[in-house]
Backbone as a chain_set.jsonl record, in Angstrom:
{"seq": "MTALTHFNQSGEAHMVDVGEKAVTQRTAVTEGYIEMQPATLKLIVDGGHQKGDVLAIARIAGIMASKKTADLIPLCHPLPLTHVEIQLSAEIDNNRIRCQTTVKTNGQTGVEMEALTATQITLLTIYDMCKAVDRGMVIQSVRLLEKDGGKSGHWHCSQH", "coords": {"N": [[0.838, -1.218, -0.008], [0.514, 2.243, -0.715], [2.045, 5.032, 0.858], [0.425, 7.549, 2.796], [-0.172, 10.661, 1.285], [-0.706, 13.151, 2.156], [0.529, 13.858, 4.538], [3.395, 15.062, 6.07], [6.96, 14.153, 6.851], [6.851, 14.481, 9.569], [4.439, 13.853, 10.377], [2.538, 15.844, 10.132], [-0.165, 17.584, 8.493], [-0.227, 18.545, 5.114], [-0.176, 20.264, 2.016], [0.1, 18.524, -0.901], [3.046, 18.68, -3.012], [2.853, 19.311, -6.223], [4.306, 20.392, -8.209], [6.478, 19.456, -9.753], [5.373, 17.521, -11.302], [4.117, 16.21, -14.405], [2.121, 17.982, -16.716], [-0.856, 16.689, -17.798], [-3.716, 15.422, -19.494], [-6.418, 14.917, -17.525], [-8.906, 12.807, -16.225], [-11.918, 11.942, -14.491], [-14.519, 9.76, -13.491], [-17.469, 9.351, -11.823], [-20.103, 7.96, -9.74], [-23.299, 7.875, -8.154], [-26.275, 7.325, -6.179], [-29.639, 8.176, -5.466], [-32.197, 7.072, -3.593], [-35.675, 6.726, -3.323], [-39.175, 7.29, -2.548], [-41.675, 5.786, -4.636], [-43.633, 7.598, -5.552], [-42.405, 10.08, -5.265], [-40.238, 9.897, -6.994], [-41.841, 9.826, -9.469], [-42.921, 12.338, -9.311], [-40.712, 13.838, -9.766], [-39.795, 12.898, -12.309], [-42.023, 13.469, -13.968], [-41.983, 16.131, -14.016], [-43.543, 17.688, -12.157], [-42.839, 19.007, -9.865], [-43.302, 21.756, -7.66], [-41.26, 23.437, -7.168], [-39.799, 23.499, -9.465], [-37.743, 22.295, -12.207], [-36.351, 19.615, -10.98], [-34.099, 17.951, -11.629], [-32.614, 19.451, -13.571], [-31.96, 21.771, -11.901], [-30.45, 20.442, -9.984], [-28.272, 19.361, -11.431], [-26.992, 21.761, -12.352], [-26.19, 22.635, -9.721], [-24.378, 20.602, -9.057], [-22.371, 21.026, -10.983], [-21.51, 23.521, -10.296], [-20.528, 22.948, -7.743], [-18.321, 21.221, -8.353], [-16.544, 23.087, -9.246], [-15.905, 24.44, -6.861], [-14.591, 22.716, -5.196], [-11.88, 22.751, -4.116], [-12.267, 24.761, -2.156], [-13.745, 23.439, -0.331], [-12.6, 21.015, 0.481], [-9.91, 20.611, 2.451], [-7.015, 20.17, 1.71], [-6.998, 19.916, -1.041], [-6.059, 20.708, -4.341], [-6.634, 23.73, -6.132], [-8.194, 23.579, -9.262], [-8.127, 24.33, -12.763], [-10.962, 23.461, -14.383], [-11.743, 21.732, -17.327], [-13.956, 20.482, -18.417], [-17.147, 19.471, -17.362], [-19.575, 17.022, -16.892], [-22.816, 16.027, -16.113], [-24.789, 13.338, -15.789], [-28.048, 12.381, -15.343], [-30.293, 9.843, -14.528], [-33.373, 8.271, -14.324], [-34.272, 5.438, -12.505], [-36.652, 3.561, -12.598], [-37.595, 1.017, -11.845], [-36.044, 0.601, -9.51], [-36.576, 2.611, -7.899], [-35.108, 5.095, -7.828], [-32.689, 7.646, -8.564], [-29.97, 7.779, -10.68], [-26.728, 9.217, -10.681], [-24.215, 10.155, -12.805], [-21.036, 11.447, -13.116], [-18.652, 13.164, -15.075], [-15.528, 14.572, -15.091], [-13.082, 16.718, -16.247], [-9.658, 17.919, -16.699], [-6.733, 19.645, -17.624], [-3.778, 19.137, -16.263], [-1.692, 18.958, -13.226], [-2.504, 17.304, -11.318], [-5.02, 14.952, -10.241], [-8.647, 14.737, -10.873], [-10.467, 13.5, -9.261], [-11.547, 14.163, -6.79], [-13.069, 16.464, -7.492], [-15.006, 15.285, -9.066], [-16.233, 13.543, -7.389], [-17.237, 15.273, -5.524], [-19.042, 16.758, -7.086], [-20.977, 14.865, -7.699], [-21.954, 14.083, -5.163], [-23.148, 16.594, -4.272], [-24.966, 17.143, -6.284], [-26.762, 15.007, -5.814], [-27.487, 15.704, -3.145], [-28.766, 18.066, -3.712], [-31.042, 17.164, -5.032], [-32.209, 15.844, -2.871], [-32.61, 18.075, -1.138], [-34.49, 19.541, -2.547], [-36.668, 17.82, -2.593], [-37.294, 17.024, -0.046], [-39.477, 17.87, 1.475], [-41.613, 16.325, 0.56], [-40.712, 13.735, 0.9], [-38.726, 12.631, 3.253], [-37.309, 10.4, 3.796], [-35.428, 9.723, 1.807], [-32.507, 8.102, 0.455], [-29.162, 8.63, 0.072], [-26.663, 6.922, -1.709], [-23.952, 4.597, -2.334], [-21.87, 6.25, -3.558], [-19.166, 6.674, -5.617], [-15.856, 6.244, -7.044], [-15.586, 5.623, -10.465], [-13.822, 5.497, -12.598], [-10.634, 6.571, -13.579], [-8.259, 8.642, -15.279], [-5.036, 9.586, -16.644], [-1.917, 11.256, -15.735], [0.824, 10.015, -13.794], [0.052, 7.464, -12.774], [-1.708, 6.665, -14.702], [-4.348, 4.822, -16.331], [-7.214, 3.903, -14.478], [-9.808, 1.725, -13.451], [-12.953, 0.865, -11.879], [-13.337, -2.372, -10.605], [-15.753, -3.429, -10.222], [-17.443, -2.362, -12.007]], "CA": [[-0.003, 0.049, -0.092], [1.23, 3.476, -0.827], [2.018, 5.949, 1.964], [-0.553, 8.703, 2.67], [0.676, 11.784, 0.754], [-1.055, 14.432, 2.779], [1.227, 14.029, 5.756], [4.917, 15.093, 5.858], [7.653, 13.106, 7.618], [6.625, 14.642, 11.012], [2.987, 13.481, 10.6], [1.681, 16.999, 10.008], [-0.842, 17.702, 7.24], [0.386, 19.493, 4.147], [-0.702, 20.188, 0.624], [1.212, 17.705, -1.708], [3.739, 19.451, -3.938], [2.685, 18.672, -7.546], [5.057, 21.267, -9.081], [7.319, 18.709, -10.691], [4.614, 16.539, -12.063], [3.807, 16.54, -15.751], [0.717, 18.337, -17.102], [-1.532, 15.77, -18.644], [-5.113, 15.412, -19.416], [-6.865, 14.077, -16.368], [-10.361, 12.535, -16.269], [-12.548, 11.088, -13.446], [-15.883, 9.409, -13.704], [-18.042, 8.842, -10.598], [-21.493, 7.665, -9.753], [-24.0, 7.719, -6.96], [-27.623, 7.095, -6.328], [-30.584, 8.587, -4.421], [-33.33, 6.225, -3.5], [-36.807, 7.447, -2.831], [-40.486, 6.715, -2.71], [-42.057, 5.759, -6.053], [-44.348, 8.876, -5.772], [-41.428, 11.169, -5.351], [-39.624, 9.727, -8.355], [-42.817, 10.15, -10.394], [-43.127, 13.725, -9.353], [-39.504, 14.398, -10.479], [-39.842, 12.475, -13.796], [-43.101, 14.106, -14.674], [-41.787, 17.572, -13.91], [-44.549, 18.283, -11.415], [-42.417, 19.747, -8.595], [-43.629, 23.168, -7.655], [-39.969, 24.312, -7.13], [-39.147, 23.647, -10.838], [-37.131, 21.124, -12.756], [-35.401, 19.236, -10.017], [-32.864, 17.482, -12.239], [-31.887, 20.648, -14.119], [-31.3, 22.596, -10.788], [-29.423, 19.599, -9.432], [-27.132, 19.333, -12.352], [-26.319, 22.999, -12.182], [-25.523, 22.62, -8.456], [-23.219, 19.798, -9.149], [-21.321, 21.703, -11.771], [-20.927, 24.596, -9.455], [-19.77, 22.317, -6.686], [-17.094, 20.758, -8.828], [-15.541, 24.234, -9.206], [-15.559, 24.899, -5.579], [-14.047, 21.621, -4.412], [-10.73, 23.158, -3.263], [-12.75, 25.508, -1.053], [-14.398, 22.572, 0.655], [-11.691, 19.973, 1.008], [-8.712, 21.535, 2.82], [-5.788, 19.909, 1.082], [-7.272, 19.722, -2.5], [-5.533, 21.784, -5.205], [-7.554, 24.473, -6.984], [-7.86, 23.159, -10.6], [-8.903, 24.883, -13.844], [-11.657, 22.48, -15.025], [-12.068, 21.947, -18.702], [-15.264, 19.808, -18.712], [-17.873, 18.89, -16.28], [-20.769, 16.563, -17.345], [-23.523, 15.278, -15.045], [-25.867, 12.635, -16.374], [-28.968, 12.0, -14.405], [-31.199, 8.884, -15.141], [-34.314, 7.665, -13.372], [-34.341, 4.015, -12.517], [-37.962, 3.401, -12.094], [-37.708, -0.24, -11.085], [-35.251, 0.673, -8.291], [-37.074, 3.854, -7.193], [-33.873, 5.924, -7.561], [-32.0, 8.359, -9.728], [-28.476, 7.551, -10.724], [-26.051, 10.37, -11.069], [-22.883, 9.905, -13.225], [-20.312, 12.681, -13.267], [-17.358, 13.069, -15.672], [-14.785, 15.805, -14.92], [-11.693, 16.773, -17.056], [-8.752, 19.034, -16.615], [-5.257, 19.511, -18.105], [-3.132, 19.649, -15.083], [-0.563, 18.091, -12.611], [-3.118, 16.348, -10.299], [-6.286, 14.399, -10.861], [-10.004, 15.491, -10.682], [-11.309, 12.538, -8.636], [-12.401, 14.863, -5.709], [-14.079, 17.331, -8.108], [-16.119, 14.518, -9.644], [-16.993, 12.989, -6.242], [-18.012, 16.407, -4.897], [-20.205, 17.099, -7.949], [-21.931, 13.764, -7.548], [-22.621, 14.273, -3.863], [-23.891, 17.948, -4.318], [-26.06, 16.85, -7.174], [-27.625, 14.18, -4.945], [-27.915, 16.417, -1.964], [-29.708, 19.076, -4.215], [-32.276, 16.433, -5.183], [-32.747, 15.559, -1.454], [-33.15, 19.297, -0.592], [-35.667, 20.028, -3.312], [-37.809, 16.936, -2.411], [-37.467, 16.542, 1.317], [-40.802, 18.283, 1.953], [-42.506, 15.178, 0.317], [-40.025, 12.464, 1.237], [-37.675, 12.734, 4.149], [-36.639, 9.114, 3.936], [-34.561, 9.448, 0.69], [-31.238, 7.694, 0.861], [-27.999, 8.791, -0.924], [-25.941, 5.729, -1.584], [-23.053, 4.086, -3.364], [-21.151, 7.246, -4.269], [-17.801, 5.96, -5.732], [-15.005, 6.505, -8.292], [-15.707, 4.4, -11.41], [-12.697, 5.38, -13.519], [-9.818, 7.878, -13.613], [-7.253, 8.523, -16.348], [-3.994, 10.672, -16.662], [-0.954, 11.254, -14.714], [1.873, 8.905, -13.813], [-0.55, 6.218, -12.573], [-2.417, 6.17, -15.919], [-5.808, 4.583, -16.28], [-7.777, 2.981, -13.503], [-11.359, 1.615, -13.41], [-13.418, 0.003, -10.78], [-13.496, -3.706, -10.996], [-17.132, -3.815, -10.013], [-18.179, -1.446, -12.91]], "C": [[0.868, 1.229, 0.031], [1.031, 4.287, 0.42], [0.958, 7.048, 1.729], [0.37, 9.995, 2.271], [0.452, 13.102, 1.38], [-0.485, 14.736, 4.095], [2.792, 14.229, 5.555], [5.641, 14.05, 6.84], [7.389, 13.254, 9.145], [5.129, 14.294, 11.327], [2.118, 14.727, 10.502], [1.091, 17.097, 8.487], [-0.296, 18.748, 6.405], [-0.25, 19.266, 2.756], [0.449, 19.561, -0.202], [1.755, 18.708, -2.725], [3.57, 18.759, -5.336], [3.53, 19.555, -8.627], [5.934, 20.614, -10.112], [6.532, 17.637, -11.594], [4.204, 17.075, -13.423], [2.362, 17.051, -15.897], [0.238, 17.381, -18.05], [-3.031, 15.873, -18.486], [-5.654, 14.476, -18.373], [-8.448, 14.031, -16.415], [-10.771, 11.768, -15.046], [-13.946, 10.911, -13.746], [-16.295, 8.836, -12.293], [-19.472, 8.639, -10.698], [-22.01, 7.619, -8.382], [-25.593, 7.663, -7.2], [-28.459, 7.809, -5.183], [-31.789, 7.849, -4.619], [-34.538, 6.959, -2.863], [-38.137, 6.77, -2.997], [-40.965, 6.812, -4.248], [-42.824, 7.106, -6.393], [-43.475, 10.0, -5.978], [-40.64, 11.096, -6.607], [-40.623, 10.144, -9.507], [-42.931, 11.634, -10.505], [-41.886, 14.364, -10.063], [-39.499, 14.162, -12.014], [-40.847, 13.261, -14.546], [-42.902, 15.647, -14.708], [-42.823, 18.313, -13.06], [-44.224, 18.901, -10.129], [-42.717, 21.224, -8.629], [-42.405, 24.104, -7.547], [-39.374, 24.372, -8.428], [-38.672, 22.289, -11.159], [-35.997, 20.699, -11.89], [-34.153, 18.702, -10.594], [-32.071, 18.575, -12.827], [-31.203, 21.405, -13.024], [-30.174, 21.715, -10.16], [-28.117, 19.498, -10.179], [-26.297, 20.622, -12.351], [-25.502, 23.025, -10.79], [-24.318, 21.788, -8.417], [-22.049, 20.345, -9.946], [-20.718, 22.792, -10.952], [-20.076, 24.057, -8.389], [-18.391, 21.81, -7.144], [-16.043, 21.826, -8.896], [-15.176, 24.798, -7.912], [-14.927, 23.845, -4.614], [-12.882, 21.957, -3.578], [-11.082, 24.048, -2.094], [-13.309, 24.706, 0.118], [-13.586, 21.55, 1.256], [-10.277, 20.527, 1.23], [-7.398, 21.27, 2.028], [-5.865, 19.664, -0.476], [-6.666, 21.044, -3.224], [-6.67, 22.539, -5.97], [-7.231, 24.099, -8.457], [-8.769, 23.897, -11.574], [-9.683, 23.677, -14.681], [-11.941, 22.691, -16.522], [-13.449, 21.323, -19.217], [-15.898, 19.221, -17.542], [-19.246, 18.392, -16.904], [-21.486, 15.745, -16.373], [-24.808, 14.661, -15.771], [-26.812, 12.059, -15.268], [-30.025, 11.018, -15.089], [-32.163, 8.369, -14.007], [-34.329, 6.157, -13.593], [-35.618, 3.62, -11.828], [-38.115, 2.096, -11.309], [-37.023, -0.357, -9.787], [-35.68, 1.893, -7.515], [-35.89, 4.744, -6.836], [-33.401, 6.62, -8.821], [-30.458, 8.101, -9.51], [-27.84, 8.821, -11.345], [-24.622, 9.874, -11.544], [-22.219, 11.241, -13.636], [-19.01, 12.396, -13.979], [-16.758, 14.452, -15.538], [-13.47, 15.672, -15.577], [-10.969, 18.047, -16.743], [-7.428, 18.729, -17.414], [-4.417, 20.006, -16.954], [-2.187, 18.648, -14.493], [-1.185, 17.299, -11.516], [-4.552, 15.987, -10.813], [-7.505, 15.193, -10.32], [-10.982, 14.483, -10.01], [-12.24, 13.282, -7.598], [-13.363, 15.829, -6.348], [-15.214, 16.531, -8.529], [-16.965, 13.964, -8.485], [-17.843, 14.11, -5.56], [-19.25, 16.764, -5.695], [-21.279, 16.137, -7.834], [-22.69, 13.922, -6.183], [-23.579, 15.521, -3.829], [-25.127, 17.747, -5.149], [-27.256, 16.148, -6.446], [-28.304, 14.916, -3.848], [-29.01, 17.495, -2.526], [-31.056, 18.401, -4.47], [-33.005, 16.218, -3.966], [-33.401, 16.928, -1.032], [-34.442, 19.707, -1.252], [-36.951, 19.082, -3.025], [-38.038, 16.45, -0.911], [-38.836, 16.892, 1.951], [-41.836, 17.099, 1.673], [-41.952, 13.765, 0.606], [-38.708, 12.604, 1.961], [-36.771, 11.573, 4.243], [-35.722, 8.761, 2.708], [-33.187, 9.001, 1.158], [-30.207, 7.905, -0.257], [-27.131, 7.622, -0.598], [-24.95, 5.532, -2.713], [-22.253, 5.136, -4.142], [-19.727, 6.631, -4.317], [-17.28, 6.475, -7.009], [-15.194, 5.302, -9.239], [-14.463, 4.318, -12.278], [-11.938, 6.724, -13.378], [-8.748, 7.494, -14.66], [-6.272, 9.724, -16.316], [-3.005, 10.492, -15.616], [-0.084, 10.068, -14.795], [1.241, 7.572, -13.504], [-1.443, 5.74, -13.693], [-3.931, 5.941, -15.699], [-6.049, 3.565, -15.131], [-9.254, 2.9, -13.667], [-11.702, 0.577, -12.335], [-13.7, -1.368, -11.286], [-14.95, -4.17, -10.977], [-18.043, -3.062, -11.001], [-18.699, -2.275, -14.044]], "O": [[1.843, 1.237, 0.782], [-0.052, 4.249, 1.005], [0.658, 7.407, 0.59], [1.425, 10.28, 2.836], [1.223, 14.047, 1.219], [-0.881, 15.699, 4.752], [3.364, 13.438, 4.805], [5.005, 13.238, 7.511], [7.645, 12.331, 9.919], [4.677, 14.455, 12.46], [0.934, 14.6, 10.812], [1.726, 16.763, 7.487], [0.089, 19.797, 6.921], [-0.771, 18.198, 2.436], [1.59, 20.024, -0.18], [0.988, 19.514, -3.251], [4.139, 17.688, -5.545], [3.368, 19.358, -9.831], [6.121, 21.138, -11.21], [7.088, 17.006, -12.493], [3.969, 18.274, -13.571], [1.472, 16.542, -15.215], [0.867, 17.221, -19.096], [-3.54, 16.351, -17.472], [-5.319, 13.291, -18.392], [-9.144, 15.029, -16.606], [-9.969, 10.958, -14.581], [-14.575, 11.847, -14.238], [-15.61, 8.007, -11.694], [-20.076, 9.1, -11.666], [-21.238, 7.343, -7.464], [-26.088, 7.93, -8.295], [-27.959, 7.989, -4.072], [-32.406, 7.932, -5.68], [-34.354, 7.745, -1.934], [-38.175, 5.691, -3.588], [-40.678, 7.77, -4.965], [-42.616, 7.652, -7.476], [-43.765, 10.85, -6.819], [-40.386, 12.12, -7.242], [-40.176, 10.795, -10.452], [-43.027, 12.177, -11.606], [-42.024, 15.302, -10.849], [-39.251, 15.047, -12.834], [-40.577, 13.695, -15.666], [-43.64, 16.345, -15.402], [-42.964, 19.522, -13.246], [-45.101, 19.288, -9.358], [-42.379, 21.879, -9.614], [-42.47, 25.311, -7.78], [-38.484, 25.199, -8.625], [-39.059, 21.285, -10.561], [-34.885, 21.224, -11.952], [-33.108, 19.013, -10.023], [-30.866, 18.618, -12.579], [-30.01, 21.687, -13.13], [-29.09, 22.212, -9.853], [-27.027, 19.547, -9.61], [-25.067, 20.58, -12.348], [-24.326, 23.386, -10.747], [-23.312, 22.175, -7.823], [-20.886, 20.137, -9.601], [-19.497, 22.952, -10.934], [-19.007, 24.601, -8.11], [-17.407, 21.95, -6.418], [-14.857, 21.592, -8.661], [-14.225, 25.575, -7.823], [-14.767, 24.076, -3.415], [-12.822, 21.528, -2.426], [-10.322, 24.121, -1.128], [-13.362, 25.122, 1.275], [-13.79, 21.193, 2.416], [-9.566, 20.861, 0.282], [-6.73, 22.256, 1.719], [-4.883, 19.255, -1.096], [-6.773, 22.184, -2.772], [-7.612, 21.877, -6.407], [-6.087, 24.286, -8.873], [-9.959, 24.089, -11.327], [-9.081, 23.025, -15.535], [-12.355, 23.784, -16.908], [-13.95, 21.646, -20.293], [-15.245, 18.517, -16.772], [-20.008, 19.226, -17.393], [-20.895, 14.826, -15.806], [-25.701, 15.359, -16.252], [-26.364, 11.333, -14.38], [-30.576, 11.371, -16.132], [-31.732, 8.087, -12.889], [-34.39, 5.677, -14.725], [-35.649, 3.375, -10.622], [-38.703, 2.086, -10.228], [-37.314, -1.261, -9.004], [-35.086, 2.144, -6.466], [-35.699, 5.1, -5.673], [-33.686, 6.223, -9.95], [-29.856, 8.192, -8.44], [-28.31, 9.388, -12.331], [-23.912, 9.245, -10.759], [-22.781, 12.031, -14.395], [-18.291, 11.485, -13.569], [-17.432, 15.434, -15.85], [-12.808, 14.639, -15.483], [-11.567, 19.105, -16.547], [-7.164, 17.585, -17.785], [-4.364, 21.211, -16.708], [-1.883, 17.625, -15.106], [-0.445, 16.633, -10.792], [-5.138, 16.645, -11.673], [-7.416, 16.107, -9.5], [-12.195, 14.609, -10.179], [-13.452, 13.08, -7.536], [-14.441, 16.023, -5.786], [-16.348, 16.99, -8.394], [-18.193, 13.909, -8.552], [-18.968, 13.897, -5.109], [-20.323, 17.03, -5.154], [-22.446, 16.528, -7.865], [-23.92, 13.887, -6.131], [-24.717, 15.409, -3.373], [-26.222, 18.145, -4.751], [-28.42, 16.551, -6.445], [-29.509, 14.794, -3.628], [-30.014, 17.755, -1.864], [-32.101, 18.977, -4.168], [-34.227, 16.357, -3.911], [-34.563, 16.96, -0.629], [-35.375, 20.165, -0.593], [-38.097, 19.499, -3.192], [-38.871, 15.587, -0.633], [-39.265, 16.221, 2.891], [-42.784, 16.908, 2.435], [-42.669, 12.767, 0.551], [-37.661, 12.689, 1.318], [-35.629, 11.678, 4.691], [-35.29, 7.614, 2.593], [-32.726, 9.488, 2.19], [-30.37, 7.417, -1.375], [-26.864, 7.321, 0.565], [-25.021, 6.112, -3.797], [-21.979, 4.91, -5.32], [-19.169, 6.165, -3.324], [-17.963, 7.008, -7.884], [-14.992, 4.148, -8.863], [-14.06, 3.223, -12.669], [-12.496, 7.789, -13.112], [-8.397, 6.337, -14.893], [-6.71, 10.82, -15.967], [-3.179, 9.69, -14.699], [-0.191, 9.229, -15.689], [1.808, 6.561, -13.919], [-1.897, 4.596, -13.692], [-4.641, 6.694, -15.033], [-5.305, 2.62, -14.867], [-9.903, 3.895, -13.988], [-10.966, -0.339, -11.967], [-14.284, -1.498, -12.361], [-15.323, -5.152, -11.618], [-19.266, -3.105, -10.865], [-19.353, -1.748, -14.944]]}, "num_chains": 1, "name": "protein.A"}
């Protein structure tokens, strides 16, 4: 197992020095789900929510969150993102919405945290918009599916 890089030799937290790393195209793909009552999912899919288009608003929230990741996670590097895509799909048989996020940059460090942040905030926004009708919604299985770029190259989840 690799040593934790966010700690120096004295065990103190620090931001990793990426200054010597090559600039490469970096990509991360994440997913997550929010499970809900069938009536809540129907309300979202039918566009009948009085607050507006739940999925469109959640998608914008996720994109905004990806750009703010370094403000939320203390040792994360601020990155100029070149692409953020959030795909939301209703899984009627499972009473849930799946969120898949793809984030890209050309940089010296990866965008896994930006993609994970975007997925979480997208799902939290769906929760926030629908909590008045369904407080029992469950956000689950948020994970990295794939990453590419940098010295470690390509990685994908074996359960994908």
